[in-house]
C-alpha positions in Angstrom: 96.5 114.0 72.5 93.6 111.8 73.5 90.1 112.6 72.1 87.8 114.4 74.5 85.5 112.3 76.6 82.6 112.8 79.0 84.6 111.2 81.8 85.2 113.4 84.8 88.7 114.7 85.3 89.9 114.0 88.8 93.1 115.5 90.3 94.2 113.2 93.1 97.3 115.2 94.0 96.3 118.4 95.7 97.8 119.9 98.8 96.2 122.6 101.0 97.8 124.0 104.1 95.0 125.5 106.2 95.7 129.1 107.3 94.2 128.3 110.7 97.1 126.0 111.4 100.0 127.6 109.5 101.4 131.1 109.5 103.2 132.9 106.7 105.8 131.4 104.5 108.5 130.0 106.8 112.2 130.7 106.2 114.3 127.9 104.8 111.7 126.3 102.6 113.1 124.6 99.5 112.7 126.6 96.2 109.6 124.8 94.8 107.8 124.8 98.1 108.7 128.4 98.8 107.4 129.5 95.4 104.2 127.5 95.8 103.4 128.5 99.4 100.9 131.3 98.6 98.9 128.9 96.5 99.2 126.0 99.0 97.5 128.1 101.6 94.8 129.5 99.4 92.0 126.9 98.8 89.8 129.2 96.8 92.6 130.0 94.4 93.4 126.4 93.9 89.7 125.6 93.2 89.5 128.4 90.7 92.6 127.2 88.9 91.3 123.6 88.9 88.0 124.9 87.4 89.8 126.9 84.8 91.8 123.9 83.9 88.7 121.8 83.4 89.2 119.6 86.6 85.9 118.2 87.8 87.1 116.9 91.2 90.2 117.9 93.2 91.3 115.7 96.1 93.3 117.6 98.8 95.5 116.5 101.6 97.9 118.3 103.9 101.4 116.9 104.2 102.1 117.4 107.9 105.9 117.3 107.4 105.6 120.3 105.1 103.3 122.1 107.5 105.4 121.7 110.7 107.9 124.5 109.9 105.0 127.0 109.7 102.6 125.5 112.3 100.9 128.0 114.5 99.4 125.3 116.8 101.0 122.9 119.1 102.6 120.0 117.2 100.6 117.5 119.1 97.4 119.3 117.9 98.5 119.7 114.3 97.1 116.4 112.9 93.6 116.8 114.4 93.4 120.5 113.8 94.5 120.1 110.2 91.9 117.3 109.7 89.2 119.5 111.3 90.1 122.3 108.8 90.0 119.9 105.9 86.6 118.5 107.0 85.2 122.0 107.5 86.3 123.0 104.0 84.5 119.9 102.6 81.4 120.7 104.6 81.4 124.3 103.3 82.0 123.2 99.8 
C-alpha cells in the first residue's frame, strides 16, 4: 500500500446515464450492466459514494451505446440531449 499523500484522487472512469434521456432498466442488459443500472442513473448516489471513498474529483461520461436500449428521446437527439444533461449537472454542481 502506498503511503498517503496530499495529492488529489481523481476517478477518470465514471458513467452517468441521465434520467432525462433514459427510462427504467431495459430488458436484455448484460449482467454487470443490469446490476449497476440503478447506480448509473443516480448521479447523487455516485457522488456520495465517491466522497465516502475519498475521491476528490470524479469525471463522468455517458456511453451512448449503453444508453440506446433505454433511450426515451429520439436517437438523433440522444447525443445532444445527453451532453446538455451532463453540462447542466456540471453547472449545478
